[in-house]
NUSELUM-720024 format. One line per 8 residues: their letters; for each residue x, y, z of N, C-alpha, C, CB. Coordinates in nm, 3 decimals, always signed. Glycine has a CB too. Layout:
N
a = X,Y,Z,X,Y,Z,X,Y,Z,X,Y,Z | ...
***
This chain:
190
msdtvllq = -0.280,-0.481,+1.784,-0.262,-0.365,+1.698,-0.397,-0.296,+1.681,-0.203,-0.406,+1.559 | -0.399,-0.170,+1.710,-0.523,-0.092,+1.698,-0.532,-0.032,+1.558,-0.529,+0.019,+1.805 | -0.627,-0.084,+1.481,-0.647,-0.035,+1.345,-0.679,+0.114,+1.342,-0.757,-0.113,+1.276 | -0.760,+0.157,+1.437,-0.802,+0.297,+1.441,-0.682,+0.389,+1.455,-0.900,+0.320,+1.555 | -0.585,+0.351,+1.535,-0.466,+0.434,+1.556,-0.390,+0.452,+1.425,-0.374,+0.371,+1.663 | -0.384,+0.348,+1.343,-0.313,+0.359,+1.216,-0.378,+0.465,+1.126,-0.308,+0.223,+1.145 | -0.509,+0.463,+1.118,-0.579,+0.564,+1.039,-0.561,+0.703,+1.099,-0.729,+0.531,+1.030 | -0.564,+0.712,+1.232,-0.548,+0.842,+1.297,-0.410,+0.901,+1.268,-0.569,+0.829,+1.447
iakmails = -0.308,+0.817,+1.274,-0.172,+0.865,+1.248,-0.160,+0.910,+1.102,-0.068,+0.756,+1.280 | -0.212,+0.830,+1.010,-0.205,+0.866,+0.868,-0.277,+0.998,+0.843,-0.266,+0.754,+0.780 | -0.394,+1.015,+0.902,-0.470,+1.139,+0.884,-0.392,+1.257,+0.939,-0.607,+1.129,+0.952 | -0.339,+1.243,+1.059,-0.266,+1.355,+1.119,-0.139,+1.387,+1.042,-0.231,+1.323,+1.264 | -0.073,+1.284,+0.984,+0.047,+1.310,+0.904,+0.011,+1.396,+0.782,+0.112,+1.176,+0.858 | -0.103,+1.367,+0.721,-0.148,+1.446,+0.606,-0.187,+1.587,+0.650,-0.266,+1.377,+0.536 | -0.266,+1.596,+0.756,-0.309,+1.728,+0.804,-0.192,+1.816,+0.846,-0.404,+1.713,+0.921 | -0.085,+1.755,+0.898,+0.031,+1.833,+0.943,+0.096,+1.908,+0.828,+0.134,+1.741,+1.011
qfsneqvl = +0.072,+1.865,+0.706,+0.129,+1.933,+0.590,+0.053,+2.061,+0.556,+0.129,+1.838,+0.469 | -0.069,+2.073,+0.610,-0.150,+2.192,+0.585,-0.141,+2.294,+0.699,-0.294,+2.152,+0.564 | -0.104,+2.246,+0.818,-0.107,+2.335,+0.934,-0.004,+2.293,+1.036,-0.246,+2.335,+0.997 | +0.065,+2.389,+1.092,+0.160,+2.359,+1.200,+0.090,+2.323,+1.330,+0.251,+2.478,+1.222 | -0.042,+2.343,+1.335,-0.117,+2.310,+1.457,-0.141,+2.160,+1.470,-0.251,+2.384,+1.458 | -0.143,+2.089,+1.359,-0.167,+1.944,+1.360,-0.031,+1.873,+1.361,-0.252,+1.900,+1.236 | +0.025,+1.858,+1.479,+0.157,+1.798,+1.490,+0.146,+1.665,+1.562,+0.254,+1.892,+1.564 | +0.212,+1.565,+1.506,+0.216,+1.434,+1.571,+0.320,+1.437,+1.682,+0.248,+1.323,+1.469
dkdrilnd = +0.282,+1.389,+1.799,+0.374,+1.377,+1.911,+0.429,+1.234,+1.909,+0.304,+1.411,+2.049 | +0.536,+1.215,+1.832,+0.590,+1.081,+1.811,+0.624,+1.009,+1.941,+0.714,+1.088,+1.724 | +0.691,+1.077,+2.032,+0.731,+1.012,+2.159,+0.609,+0.964,+2.237,+0.813,+1.109,+2.245 | +0.506,+1.048,+2.246,+0.385,+1.008,+2.320,+0.317,+0.890,+2.251,+0.287,+1.127,+2.332 | +0.306,+0.898,+2.119,+0.238,+0.791,+2.044,+0.313,+0.659,+2.060,+0.227,+0.828,+1.894 | +0.445,+0.662,+2.048,+0.523,+0.538,+2.062,+0.518,+0.485,+2.205,+0.669,+0.562,+2.020 | +0.507,+0.574,+2.302,+0.492,+0.531,+2.440,+0.356,+0.463,+2.462,+0.508,+0.650,+2.536 | +0.251,+0.522,+2.402,+0.116,+0.467,+2.418,+0.094,+0.341,+2.335,+0.013,+0.572,+2.379
ypylkeda = +0.161,+0.330,+2.222,+0.142,+0.217,+2.130,+0.279,+0.161,+2.090,+0.061,+0.261,+2.003 | +0.344,+0.086,+2.179,+0.481,+0.041,+2.154,+0.497,-0.047,+2.031,+0.531,-0.033,+2.274 | +0.391,-0.113,+1.986,+0.402,-0.198,+1.866,+0.439,-0.116,+1.743,+0.271,-0.274,+1.842 | +0.417,+0.015,+1.748,+0.451,+0.101,+1.634,+0.602,+0.116,+1.615,+0.388,+0.239,+1.653 | +0.680,+0.070,+1.713,+0.826,+0.076,+1.702,+0.881,-0.039,+1.618,+0.890,+0.074,+1.841 | +0.802,-0.144,+1.599,+0.848,-0.262,+1.525,+0.851,-0.231,+1.375,+0.756,-0.384,+1.553 | +0.949,-0.287,+1.306,+0.959,-0.267,+1.162,+0.838,-0.327,+1.091,+1.089,-0.328,+1.108 | +0.786,-0.255,+0.995,+0.672,-0.303,+0.917,+0.667,-0.229,+0.784,+0.538,-0.284,+0.995
atfvtlts = +0.604,-0.293,+0.687,+0.584,-0.232,+0.555,+0.437,-0.197,+0.541,+0.629,-0.328,+0.439 | +0.410,-0.076,+0.493,+0.272,-0.029,+0.476,+0.252,+0.030,+0.337,+0.237,+0.075,+0.584 | +0.126,+0.035,+0.299,+0.082,+0.115,+0.185,-0.028,+0.207,+0.235,+0.032,+0.024,+0.065 | -0.028,+0.329,+0.188,-0.137,+0.422,+0.217,-0.201,+0.456,+0.082,-0.085,+0.552,+0.292 | -0.333,+0.436,+0.076,-0.408,+0.458,-0.047,-0.516,+0.562,-0.022,-0.470,+0.327,-0.099 | -0.523,+0.660,-0.111,-0.628,+0.761,-0.106,-0.717,+0.742,-0.227,-0.568,+0.906,-0.101 | -0.848,+0.745,-0.204,-0.943,+0.739,-0.315,-1.042,+0.854,-0.300,-1.017,+0.602,-0.319 | -1.096,+0.896,-0.414,-1.199,+0.999,-0.417,-1.305,+0.951,-0.515,-1.140,+1.140,-0.459
nndlrgci = -1.427,+0.935,-0.467,-1.536,+0.881,-0.550,-1.495,+0.748,-0.616,-1.575,+0.983,-0.659 | -1.432,+0.663,-0.539,-1.385,+0.530,-0.581,-1.274,+0.534,-0.686,-1.499,+0.452,-0.636 | -1.220,+0.652,-0.715,-1.107,+0.663,-0.807,-0.979,+0.682,-0.726,-1.127,+0.780,-0.906 | -0.872,+0.618,-0.770,-0.744,+0.632,-0.703,-0.702,+0.779,-0.704,-0.637,+0.545,-0.771 | -0.652,+0.825,-0.589,-0.608,+0.964,-0.576,-0.463,+0.972,-0.527,-0.700,+1.040,-0.479 | -0.410,+0.859,-0.486,-0.272,+0.851,-0.440,-0.249,+0.718,-0.374,-0.239,+0.967,-0.343 | -0.134,+0.659,-0.397,-0.100,+0.531,-0.333,+0.051,+0.516,-0.334,-0.169,+0.410,-0.407 | +0.107,+0.512,-0.216,+0.252,+0.496,-0.199,+0.273,+0.397,-0.084,+0.324,+0.634,-0.170
gsiaayrs = +0.376,+0.314,-0.099,+0.402,+0.218,+0.007,+0.539,+0.156,-0.001,+0.300,+0.111,+0.005 | +0.561,+0.066,+0.090,+0.686,-0.010,+0.102,+0.652,-0.157,+0.087,+0.758,+0.018,+0.238 | +0.734,-0.230,+0.011,+0.706,-0.373,-0.005,+0.785,-0.459,+0.093,+0.736,-0.416,-0.147 | +0.880,-0.397,+0.162,+0.956,-0.471,+0.263,+0.972,-0.381,+0.385,+1.096,-0.516,+0.207 | +0.971,-0.445,+0.502,+0.987,-0.371,+0.628,+1.133,-0.328,+0.644,+0.941,-0.457,+0.750 | +1.157,-0.198,+0.648,+1.294,-0.149,+0.668,+1.301,-0.035,+0.769,+1.351,-0.103,+0.535 | +1.183,+0.005,+0.821,+1.179,+0.109,+0.923,+1.058,+0.080,+1.011,+1.172,+0.254,+0.860 | +1.045,+0.155,+1.119,+0.935,+0.129,+1.213,+0.800,+0.149,+1.147,+0.947,+0.220,+1.336
lyddlvgn = +0.700,+0.079,+1.199,+0.563,+0.093,+1.150,+0.522,+0.240,+1.153,+0.466,+0.007,+1.233 | +0.555,+0.308,+1.262,+0.520,+0.451,+1.274,+0.583,+0.532,+1.160,+0.567,+0.506,+1.410 | +0.715,+0.518,+1.142,+0.785,+0.598,+1.041,+0.738,+0.562,+0.899,+0.936,+0.577,+1.052 | +0.714,+0.433,+0.874,+0.669,+0.391,+0.742,+0.531,+0.448,+0.713,+0.667,+0.238,+0.732 | +0.443,+0.442,+0.811,+0.307,+0.492,+0.795,+0.306,+0.643,+0.771,+0.225,+0.458,+0.918 | +0.377,+0.718,+0.851,+0.381,+0.863,+0.835,+0.442,+0.900,+0.700,+0.463,+0.928,+0.951 | +0.553,+0.840,+0.666,+0.618,+0.870,+0.538,+0.530,+0.837,+0.419,+0.748,+0.794,+0.528 | +0.464,+0.721,+0.422,+0.381,+0.681,+0.309,+0.251,+0.761,+0.301,+0.349,+0.533,+0.318
avsaafsd = +0.198,+0.802,+0.414,+0.076,+0.886,+0.413,+0.106,+1.020,+0.347,+0.023,+0.907,+0.558 | +0.215,+1.082,+0.386,+0.252,+1.211,+0.329,+0.284,+1.195,+0.179,+0.373,+1.272,+0.404 | +0.356,+1.089,+0.145,+0.391,+1.067,+0.004,+0.268,+1.037,-0.081,+0.490,+0.952,-0.008 | +0.175,+0.959,-0.030,+0.054,+0.927,-0.106,-0.027,+1.054,-0.134,-0.033,+0.825,-0.030 | -0.030,+1.144,-0.038,-0.109,+1.267,-0.053,-0.038,+1.373,-0.137,-0.140,+1.324,+0.083 | +0.094,+1.376,-0.131,+0.163,+1.490,-0.191,+0.274,+1.455,-0.291,+0.222,+1.571,-0.083 | +0.311,+1.328,-0.303,+0.427,+1.294,-0.388,+0.402,+1.180,-0.485,+0.543,+1.260,-0.303 | +0.278,+1.133,-0.498,+0.251,+1.029,-0.597,+0.265,+1.096,-0.734,+0.108,+0.963,-0.577
prfnslne = +0.360,+1.052,-0.818,+0.385,+1.121,-0.944,+0.268,+1.116,-1.043,+0.506,+1.063,-1.010 | +0.171,+1.031,-1.017,+0.055,+1.021,-1.108,-0.049,+1.130,-1.083,-0.010,+0.886,-1.093 | -0.036,+1.202,-0.970,-0.140,+1.297,-0.931,-0.079,+1.428,-0.883,-0.229,+1.237,-0.821 | -0.159,+1.533,-0.891,-0.121,+1.659,-0.827,-0.128,+1.640,-0.676,-0.213,+1.777,-0.873 | -0.058,+1.725,-0.603,-0.066,+1.720,-0.457,-0.209,+1.739,-0.411,+0.025,+1.828,-0.395 | -0.244,+1.669,-0.306,-0.377,+1.683,-0.246,-0.393,+1.826,-0.195,-0.397,+1.580,-0.130 | -0.513,+1.882,-0.211,-0.536,+2.014,-0.151,-0.645,+2.001,-0.044,-0.577,+2.118,-0.260 | -0.648,+2.096,+0.043,-0.738,+2.092,+0.159,-0.884,+2.079,+0.120,-0.719,+2.215,+0.243
delslinl = -0.923,+2.138,+0.008,-1.062,+2.133,-0.036,-1.108,+1.991,-0.068,-1.081,+2.221,-0.157 | -1.015,+1.903,-0.098,-1.049,+1.765,-0.135,-1.070,+1.673,-0.015,-0.940,+1.708,-0.221 | -1.027,+1.712,+0.103,-1.025,+1.622,+0.218,-1.161,+1.559,+0.248,-0.976,+1.695,+0.339 | -1.268,+1.635,+0.231,-1.401,+1.581,+0.262,-1.444,+1.472,+0.164,-1.504,+1.694,+0.261 | -1.375,+1.461,+0.050,-1.409,+1.362,-0.052,-1.321,+1.237,-0.045,-1.398,+1.423,-0.189 | -1.221,+1.240,+0.042,-1.119,+1.136,+0.043,-1.155,+1.020,+0.135,-0.986,+1.194,+0.085 | -1.129,+0.899,+0.086,-1.127,+0.779,+0.170,-0.981,+0.744,+0.191,-1.207,+0.658,+0.104 | -0.947,+0.709,+0.314,-0.810,+0.677,+0.351,-0.802,+0.530,+0.386,-0.762,+0.765,+0.470
evsvlsea = -0.707,+0.460,+0.325,-0.688,+0.318,+0.352,-0.543,+0.292,+0.388,-0.730,+0.231,+0.230 | -0.523,+0.217,+0.494,-0.389,+0.175,+0.537,-0.383,+0.024,+0.526,-0.357,+0.224,+0.684 | -0.278,-0.025,+0.462,-0.253,-0.168,+0.451,-0.119,-0.198,+0.515,-0.257,-0.216,+0.301 | -0.116,-0.294,+0.606,+0.008,-0.341,+0.666,+0.039,-0.476,+0.603,-0.003,-0.351,+0.825 | +0.155,-0.487,+0.540,+0.190,-0.605,+0.464,+0.258,-0.711,+0.550,+0.281,-0.568,+0.350 | +0.228,-0.836,+0.520,+0.303,-0.946,+0.580,+0.434,-0.960,+0.503,+0.220,-1.080,+0.578 | +0.525,-1.038,+0.556,+0.652,-1.062,+0.487,+0.625,-1.136,+0.356,+0.750,-1.142,+0.577 | +0.690,-1.090,+0.250,+0.672,-1.154,+0.118,+0.747,-1.287,+0.113,+0.720,-1.059,+0.004
kiieyddy = +0.684,-1.387,+0.053,+0.742,-1.521,+0.037,+0.745,-1.556,-0.111,+0.661,-1.628,+0.118 | +0.855,-1.613,-0.153,+0.868,-1.649,-0.295,+0.771,-1.761,-0.331,+1.013,-1.690,-0.327 | +0.718,-1.758,-0.452,+0.632,-1.864,-0.503,+0.717,-1.949,-0.597,+0.505,-1.806,-0.577 | +0.727,-2.077,-0.566,+0.796,-2.171,-0.655,+0.695,-2.216,-0.759,+0.856,-2.295,-0.576 | +0.731,-2.203,-0.887,+0.639,-2.243,-0.993,+0.718,-2.294,-1.113,+0.547,-2.125,-1.034 | +0.653,-2.376,-1.195,+0.719,-2.436,-1.312,+0.705,-2.350,-1.436,+0.662,-2.573,-1.339 | +0.585,-2.300,-1.460,+0.560,-2.220,-1.580,+0.442,-2.126,-1.551,+0.531,-2.311,-1.703 | +0.403,-2.050,-1.651,+0.297,-1.951,-1.634,+0.167,-2.014,-1.585,+0.272,-1.879,-1.765
ddlcakih = +0.127,-2.127,-1.643,+0.003,-2.193,-1.601,+0.011,-2.238,-1.456,-0.028,-2.313,-1.692 | +0.126,-2.290,-1.417,+0.146,-2.332,-1.278,+0.138,-2.212,-1.184,+0.282,-2.405,-1.262 | +0.198,-2.100,-1.226,+0.191,-1.977,-1.146,+0.046,-1.933,-1.128,+0.274,-1.864,-1.212 | -0.030,-1.933,-1.238,-0.172,-1.894,-1.231,-0.247,-1.983,-1.132,-0.237,-1.902,-1.371 | -0.213,-2.110,-1.128,-0.281,-2.204,-1.039,-0.241,-2.185,-0.893,-0.252,-2.346,-1.083 | -0.123,-2.130,-0.869,-0.072,-2.120,-0.732,-0.105,-1.989,-0.662,+0.077,-2.138,-0.733 | -0.150,-1.888,-0.737,-0.184,-1.762,-0.670,-0.330,-1.764,-0.627,-0.155,-1.642,-0.763 | -0.358,-1.691,-0.520,-0.490,-1.690,-0.459,-0.560,-1.557,-0.485,-0.480,-1.717,-0.307
pfvdglil = -0.654,-1.555,-0.582,-0.725,-1.430,-0.611,-0.792,-1.372,-0.486,-0.830,-1.453,-0.719 | -0.788,-1.240,-0.476,-0.851,-1.163,-0.368,-0.782,-1.183,-0.233,-0.998,-1.202,-0.356 | -0.671,-1.259,-0.231,-0.597,-1.283,-0.106,-0.453,-1.236,-0.121,-0.601,-1.433,-0.068 | -0.388,-1.279,-0.229,-0.246,-1.251,-0.247,-0.220,-1.114,-0.306,-0.184,-1.356,-0.335 | -0.127,-1.043,-0.245,-0.059,-0.934,-0.312,+0.062,-0.997,-0.377,-0.020,-0.817,-0.213 | +0.103,-0.946,-0.492,+0.216,-1.006,-0.563,+0.323,-0.903,-0.594,+0.169,-1.072,-0.693 | +0.447,-0.950,-0.592,+0.563,-0.871,-0.633,+0.628,-0.947,-0.747,+0.664,-0.847,-0.514 | +0.658,-0.878,-0.856,+0.731,-0.933,-0.968,+0.868,-0.868,-0.970,+0.655,-0.911,-1.104
rhgryqgt = +0.973,-0.951,-0.976,+1.110,-0.899,-0.987,+1.184,-0.977,-1.095,+1.186,-0.908,-0.850 | +1.244,-0.905,-1.187,+1.323,-0.970,-1.291,+1.416,-0.866,-1.352,+1.232,-1.036,-1.400 | +1.544,-0.876,-1.323,+1.638,-0.777,-1.374,+1.598,-0.637,-1.333,+1.647,-0.786,-1.526 | +1.581,-0.550,-1.430,+1.544,-0.411,-1.399,+1.393,-0.393,-1.381,+1.592,-0.317,-1.510 | +1.317,-0.500,-1.398,+1.171,-0.492,-1.387,+1.126,-0.526,-1.246,+1.104,-0.586,-1.488 | +1.041,-0.442,-1.192,+0.983,-0.470,-1.060,+0.849,-0.400,-1.050,+1.078,-0.426,-0.946 | +0.752,-0.469,-0.992,+0.621,-0.410,-0.969,+0.547,-0.489,-0.864,+0.540,-0.403,-1.098 | +0.448,-0.426,-0.804,+0.365,-0.495,-0.706,+0.221,-0.450,-0.720,+0.417,-0.470,-0.563
flpqvweq = +0.132,-0.540,-0.685,-0.010,-0.508,-0.671,-0.055,-0.558,-0.534,-0.096,-0.573,-0.786 | -0.126,-0.472,-0.461,-0.190,-0.512,-0.336,-0.304,-0.608,-0.367,-0.242,-0.388,-0.258 | -0.346,-0.688,-0.269,-0.460,-0.777,-0.292,-0.587,-0.702,-0.335,-0.489,-0.856,-0.166 | -0.600,-0.575,-0.296,-0.718,-0.497,-0.332,-0.734,-0.481,-0.483,-0.711,-0.360,-0.266 | -0.625,-0.496,-0.559,-0.630,-0.478,-0.704,-0.710,-0.591,-0.771,-0.487,-0.473,-0.761 | -0.726,-0.703,-0.701,-0.809,-0.812,-0.756,-0.951,-0.764,-0.786,-0.813,-0.931,-0.658 | -0.998,-0.662,-0.715,-1.133,-0.612,-0.740,-1.149,-0.558,-0.882,-1.168,-0.502,-0.639 | -1.041,-0.503,-0.940,-1.046,-0.455,-1.077,-0.998,-0.559,-1.179,-0.962,-0.329,-1.090
lpspqlfl = -0.914,-0.652,-1.133,-0.853,-0.753,-1.221,-0.876,-0.891,-1.160,-0.699,-0.726,-1.241 | -0.997,-0.947,-1.174,-1.036,-1.062,-1.093,-0.983,-1.199,-1.136,-1.181,-1.069,-1.092 | -0.913,-1.210,-1.249,-0.859,-1.341,-1.286,-0.706,-1.340,-1.273,-0.902,-1.378,-1.432 | -0.646,-1.454,-1.243,-0.499,-1.458,-1.235,-0.431,-1.407,-1.363,-0.452,-1.601,-1.205 | -0.488,-1.440,-1.478,-0.429,-1.397,-1.604,-0.430,-1.245,-1.618,-0.503,-1.462,-1.721 | -0.543,-1.181,-1.589,-0.551,-1.035,-1.595,-0.458,-0.971,-1.493,-0.695,-0.988,-1.571 | -0.458,-1.024,-1.372,-0.375,-0.971,-1.264,-0.228,-0.975,-1.305,-0.397,-1.051,-1.133 | -0.183,-1.090,-1.355,-0.042,-1.105,-1.393,-0.007,-1.021,-1.516,-0.011,-1.252,-1.421
ehlsmkag = -0.099,-1.010,-1.610,-0.074,-0.928,-1.728,-0.051,-0.782,-1.688,-0.192,-0.939,-1.827 | -0.139,-0.729,-1.606,-0.128,-0.589,-1.563,-0.009,-0.568,-1.470,-0.256,-0.544,-1.494 | +0.024,-0.670,-1.390,+0.142,-0.660,-1.304,+0.268,-0.650,-1.390,+0.150,-0.781,-1.208 | +0.275,-0.727,-1.496,+0.393,-0.720,-1.583,+0.403,-0.582,-1.648,+0.386,-0.831,-1.692 | +0.289,-0.523,-1.686,+0.290,-0.388,-1.744,+0.333,-0.285,-1.640,+0.152,-0.352,-1.801 | +0.284,-0.299,-1.518,+0.323,-0.205,-1.413,+0.474,-0.212,-1.389,+0.246,-0.235,-1.282 | +0.530,-0.332,-1.403,+0.674,-0.350,-1.384,+0.755,-0.297,-1.501,+0.705,-0.497,-1.363 | +0.686,-0.259,-1.610,+0.755,-0.204,-1.725,+0.777,-0.304,-1.837,+0.885,-0.148,-1.683
sdlsiyqe = +0.713,-0.418,-1.830,+0.731,-0.522,-1.931,+0.596,-0.559,-1.991,+0.800,-0.648,-1.869 | +0.582,-0.683,-2.032,+0.455,-0.735,-2.082,+0.447,-0.884,-2.047,+0.439,-0.712,-2.236 | +0.344,-0.951,-2.095,+0.324,-1.092,-2.060,+0.443,-1.181,-2.095,+0.201,-1.145,-2.129 | +0.522,-1.143,-2.194,+0.636,-1.227,-2.233,+0.738,-1.244,-2.121,+0.704,-1.168,-2.355 | +0.736,-1.156,-2.022,+0.831,-1.168,-1.911,+0.815,-1.302,-1.837,+0.812,-1.052,-1.812 | +0.693,-1.357,-1.838,+0.670,-1.482,-1.765,+0.739,-1.601,-1.833,+0.520,-1.509,-1.754 | +0.775,-1.588,-1.960,+0.854,-1.693,-2.028,+0.996,-1.697,-1.974,+0.855,-1.669,-2.180 | +1.039,-1.587,-1.913,+1.174,-1.578,-1.856,+1.178,-1.619,-1.709,+1.227,-1.437,-1.872
hpsiyryg = +1.066,-1.665,-1.656,+1.056,-1.715,-1.518,+1.102,-1.612,-1.415,+1.137,-1.843,-1.504 | +1.033,-1.496,-1.407,+1.071,-1.396,-1.307,+1.043,-1.445,-1.165,+0.996,-1.264,-1.332 | +1.107,-1.382,-1.068,+1.077,-1.413,-0.927,+0.942,-1.349,-0.892,+1.191,-1.361,-0.831 | +0.855,-1.429,-0.836,+0.723,-1.382,-0.794,+0.709,-1.411,-0.644,+0.607,-1.451,-0.877 | +0.671,-1.309,-0.570,+0.652,-1.320,-0.425,+0.507,-1.290,-0.393,+0.749,-1.224,-0.347 | +0.458,-1.354,-0.287,+0.323,-1.325,-0.239,+0.331,-1.268,-0.098,+0.235,-1.452,-0.241 | +0.232,-1.184,-0.068,+0.218,-1.130,+0.067,+0.070,-1.107,+0.093,+0.301,-0.997,+0.086 | +0.035,-1.098,+0.219,-0.102,-1.063,+0.257,-0.102,-0.924,+0.317,-0.159,-1.166,+0.358
vkkiknkf = -0.220,-0.871,+0.338,-0.231,-0.740,+0.402,-0.340,-0.743,+0.507,-0.258,-0.630,+0.297 | -0.318,-0.662,+0.608,-0.425,-0.627,+0.701,-0.459,-0.484,+0.665,-0.381,-0.645,+0.855 | -0.584,-0.461,+0.627,-0.619,-0.326,+0.581,-0.734,-0.270,+0.663,-0.656,-0.328,+0.432 | -0.735,-0.138,+0.669,-0.844,-0.065,+0.734,-0.868,+0.060,+0.651,-0.809,-0.030,+0.884 | -0.995,+0.095,+0.641,-1.033,+0.207,+0.553,-1.147,+0.285,+0.619,-1.076,+0.155,+0.412 | -1.146,+0.416,+0.595,-1.256,+0.498,+0.643,-1.254,+0.631,+0.568,-1.247,+0.522,+0.798 | -1.367,+0.701,+0.573,-1.373,+0.836,+0.516,-1.283,+0.926,+0.600,-1.521,+0.891,+0.513 | -1.207,+1.010,+0.533,-1.112,+1.097,+0.599,-1.178,+1.177,+0.710,-1.046,+1.190,+0.498
deiqll = -1.294,+1.235,+0.680,-1.365,+1.319,+0.777,-1.413,+1.244,+0.900,-1.482,+1.385,+0.710 | -1.430,+1.112,+0.888,-1.483,+1.034,+0.999,-1.376,+0.977,+1.093,-1.566,+0.921,+0.946 | -1.251,+0.998,+1.057,-1.140,+0.949,+1.139,-1.113,+1.051,+1.248,-1.012,+0.923,+1.053 | -1.121,+1.006,+1.373,-1.094,+1.094,+1.487,-0.946,+1.126,+1.495,-1.143,+1.030,+1.618 | -0.912,+1.239,+1.552,-0.773,+1.271,+1.575,-0.724,+1.208,+1.704,-0.753,+1.423,+1.579 | -0.596,+1.180,+1.711,-0.537,+1.121,+1.832,-0.542,+1.222,+1.947,-0.390,+1.078,+1.805
***
């Protein structure tokens, strides 16, 4: 898998929203990089001056790597409800990160303390599912929330609950990511 190609595709997907001249040739790309036809889950994260500027992704593989990447790149730039749509003037300030997720595996645990002991800081991305509550954090979030307790507390809030949810023994899944990041301006076009 060529990491550079993933960044190039994400960049071109974003640029195509500003200009009809920047068009992805899907057939050519899939012919040149057949692994992009395989189902995969991705997250695309945009940052500006180390602040989040957009992040959209899939937690399970349900479409091709190519389609997931293009869809999430465009959504991160223009449809993240936390931010206004990206504008062209911002592109020189943007860092683009693509994360390809491994398949999520359930974590068997007895209680909250056991869960804290079983997760791997700075390695595991986690998914919390319980009834109507669901949330995920990529492994990169450990940089802001470096202890299992902080990570799980904020994950429960992202899911729409609070720490008390862990008394109800929610389903917790772990996944890893392969990530690549670069300044938007430094990514070559395909």
